[in-house]
C-alpha positions as CSV (number, residue, x, y, z in Angstrom):
1,M,31.5,-5.3,11.3
2,I,28.1,-4.6,11.8
3,K,27.0,-1.3,14.2
4,L,24.2,0.0,15.6
5,K,23.0,3.6,16.0
6,R,20.4,5.7,16.9
7,A,19.2,8.1,14.0
8,Y,19.5,10.8,17.2
9,D,23.0,10.3,17.9
10,E,25.9,12.2,16.7
11,P,27.9,10.6,13.5
12,S,31.2,9.5,14.2
13,S,33.9,8.5,12.3
14,T,34.0,5.0,12.7
15,D,30.8,4.8,12.0
16,G,31.5,3.7,8.7
17,A,28.6,3.1,5.8
18,R,26.0,4.3,7.6
19,F,22.2,3.1,6.5
20,L,19.0,4.1,7.1
21,V,17.0,1.0,8.1
22,E,13.6,2.2,9.2
23,R,10.3,2.7,7.1
24,L,9.5,5.6,8.4
25,W,11.8,8.7,8.5
26,P,13.1,9.5,11.9
27,R,10.9,12.3,13.5
28,G,12.4,15.6,14.3
29,V,15.5,14.5,12.3
30,K,15.9,16.6,8.8
31,K,17.2,14.8,5.8
32,S,20.4,16.7,5.9
33,S,21.3,16.1,9.3
34,L,21.5,12.4,8.5
35,P,24.4,11.6,6.5
36,M,24.1,8.5,5.4
37,V,24.7,5.9,1.9
38,A,21.0,5.1,1.5
39,W,17.5,5.0,3.0
40,L,16.6,1.1,2.9
41,K,12.9,1.4,3.5
42,D,12.3,-2.4,2.2
43,V,15.0,-3.7,4.2
44,A,12.7,-2.4,7.7
45,P,9.4,-4.8,9.0
46,S,6.7,-4.4,6.9
47,T,3.9,-1.8,8.2
48,E,1.4,-4.8,9.2
49,L,4.3,-6.1,11.4
50,R,6.0,-2.7,12.7
51,K,2.2,-1.7,13.9
52,W,1.6,-5.6,15.7
53,F,4.9,-5.4,17.3
54,S,4.7,-1.6,18.5
55,H,7.6,-2.4,20.6
56,D,6.3,-4.3,22.9
57,P,9.3,-6.6,24.4
58,A,6.7,-9.3,25.2
59,R,6.1,-9.8,21.6
60,W,10.1,-9.5,20.9
61,L,10.4,-13.1,20.1
62,E,7.6,-13.8,17.9
63,F,8.6,-10.3,16.3
64,R,12.0,-11.8,15.4
65,K,10.4,-15.0,14.1
66,R,8.1,-13.0,11.4
67,Y,10.3,-10.2,10.5
68,F,12.9,-13.0,9.3
69,A,10.8,-14.7,7.7
70,E,10.0,-11.4,5.8
71,L,13.1,-10.8,5.4
72,K,14.3,-14.4,3.5
73,L,11.4,-13.5,1.0
74,R,13.3,-10.6,0.6
75,P,16.8,-10.7,0.4
76,E,17.5,-8.1,-2.4
77,A,16.8,-5.6,0.3
78,W,19.5,-6.9,2.7
79,M,22.0,-8.2,0.2
80,P,23.3,-4.6,0.0
81,L,24.0,-4.4,3.6
82,V,25.9,-8.0,3.8
83,E,27.9,-6.2,0.6
84,A,29.0,-3.2,1.9
85,A,29.3,-5.5,5.5
86,R,32.4,-7.3,4.1
87,K,34.4,-4.3,2.9
88,G,33.7,-2.7,5.9
89,T,32.1,-1.1,8.5
90,V,28.3,-0.7,8.7
91,T,26.2,1.3,11.0
92,L,21.9,0.4,11.0
93,I,20.4,3.5,11.8
94,Y,17.2,3.1,13.6
95,S,14.9,5.9,15.4
96,S,13.4,3.6,18.4
97,H,13.7,4.5,21.5
98,D,14.2,1.2,23.3
99,E,17.6,0.1,22.2
100,E,17.5,-3.9,22.3
101,H,13.7,-4.4,21.3
102,N,13.8,-2.8,17.5
103,N,13.9,-3.9,14.3
104,A,17.7,-2.9,13.9
105,V,18.8,-5.2,16.9
106,A,17.2,-8.0,14.8
107,L,18.4,-7.2,11.4
108,E,21.7,-7.0,12.6
109,D,21.6,-10.4,14.2
110,F,19.8,-11.4,11.0
111,L,22.6,-10.5,8.8
112,E,25.4,-11.4,11.1
113,K,24.3,-15.0,10.6
114,K,23.8,-15.0,6.8
115,M,27.5,-13.7,6.8
116,K,28.7,-16.7,9.2
117,G,26.6,-19.1,6.6
118,R,28.2,-17.6,4.0
119,A,31.7,-18.1,5.3
120,K,31.1,-21.5,5.6
121,A,29.7,-22.5,2.5
122,R,32.9,-21.4,1.7
């Protein structure tokens, strides 16, 4: 199971393995106050894509398309998340204020599709 949570929300015992999936550290959050397994900077969108998207909902569909293309070129960046999700709950930690149009939402969809694809291949 993959869940999403903002970096500013309180951790929960139901979060499972927590991974920060941002290229930049969340503003105003102390590193000591954000429990997580790992900070996976390389699974985040490239700086160029992040700046182009600029959290503009009108660019959401194109952002997803471009982000998925980036992810397909870097399986080593997202495979640890798939492996962790196969063992239990994984929570993707993000910092965006927009809870519907952010890289963690897109990444969750990408990962779930990859996991379903692998299940069908077995």
